[in-house]
C-alpha positions in Angstrom: 25.3 46.8 3.3 28.0 44.2 3.6 30.5 46.4 1.6 29.9 49.2 4.2 30.7 46.8 7.0 33.8 45.6 5.1 35.0 49.2 4.6 34.6 50.0 8.3 36.6 46.9 9.2 39.3 47.8 6.7 39.6 51.4 7.9 39.8 50.2 11.5 42.5 47.8 10.7 44.4 50.3 8.6 44.4 52.8 11.5 45.8 50.0 13.7 48.6 49.3 11.2 49.4 52.9 10.3 51.9 54.1 9.0 52.0 52.0 5.8 54.7 52.0 3.1 55.4 50.3 -0.2 58.9 49.3 -1.0 61.7 47.2 0.4 64.4 47.6 3.0 67.9 46.1 2.6 71.0 46.1 4.7 74.1 46.9 2.7 77.8 47.1 3.4 79.6 49.9 1.7 82.8 51.9 2.2 82.2 55.4 3.6 83.2 58.7 2.0 85.4 59.9 4.9 89.1 60.2 3.9 91.4 58.3 6.3 88.7 56.0 7.7 90.6 53.2 9.5 87.8 50.6 8.9 87.7 51.3 5.2 91.5 51.2 5.0 91.5 47.7 6.4 88.8 46.6 3.8 86.0 46.6 6.3 82.7 48.2 5.2 80.0 50.0 7.1 76.6 48.5 7.4 73.6 50.7 6.5 70.0 50.4 5.4 68.5 51.4 2.1 64.8 51.8 1.4 63.9 51.2 -2.2 60.6 52.4 -3.7 59.1 53.5 -7.0 58.1 57.1 -7.7 56.7 58.1 -11.1 57.7 54.7 -12.5 61.3 55.1 -11.5 63.2 53.2 -8.9 64.4 55.4 -6.0 66.5 54.6 -2.9 67.0 56.4 0.4 69.4 55.8 3.2 67.5 55.0 6.4 68.7 56.0 9.9 69.2 52.9 12.0 66.7 54.1 14.6 64.0 54.3 11.9 64.4 50.7 10.7 61.9 49.0 13.1 59.2 51.5 12.2 59.9 51.3 8.5 59.8 47.5 8.6 56.4 47.7 10.3 55.2 50.2 7.7 56.3 47.9 4.8 54.4 45.0 6.4 51.3 47.2 6.8 51.6 48.2 3.1 51.7 44.6 2.1 48.6 44.0 4.2 46.9 46.9 2.4 47.8 45.6 -1.1 46.4 42.1 -0.3 43.2 43.5 1.1 42.7 45.9 -1.8 42.3 42.9 -4.1 39.8 41.3 -1.8 37.8 44.5 -1.6 37.7 44.7 -5.4 36.3 41.2 -5.7 33.8 42.0 -2.9 32.6 45.0 -4.9 31.9 42.9 -8.0 30.1 40.2 -5.9 28.0 42.9 -4.1 27.0 44.4 -7.5 26.0 41.0 -8.9 23.9 40.3 -5.8 22.2 43.7 -6.1 21.3 43.0 -9.7 19.9 39.6 -8.9 20.6 36.1 -10.0 21.6 35.3 -13.7 18.3 33.4 -14.1 16.3 36.5 -13.1 18.3 38.6 -15.6 17.6 36.4 -18.6 14.1 37.8 -18.8 15.4 41.4 -18.9 17.7 41.1 -21.9 16.9 42.6 -25.2 16.4 40.1 -28.0 19.1 40.0 -30.7 18.2 41.9 -33.8 
């Protein structure tokens, strides 16, 4: 029953952290595409944000509107939390199964003899 309790706690925490995302967010400085941009003509570049992620095994990038940056940062942090807890839940599943089967000493009597 401990795994059921862990699942409920995990789902409650996931709801609290939603939305979640996997990837990275970088701020980059690039020239723009507008012809005659005074800033680019002086060698200045424009700051923007890029979200990098994997899709079907390929690296993808998207420009991110500045107003979405705080929400995306929170989603990435939530995604990192999910990944770390998935490992813990996997280990908990194995331990729960072992506990359900009984101790190693109790199992020795149940093994078939080698032929």
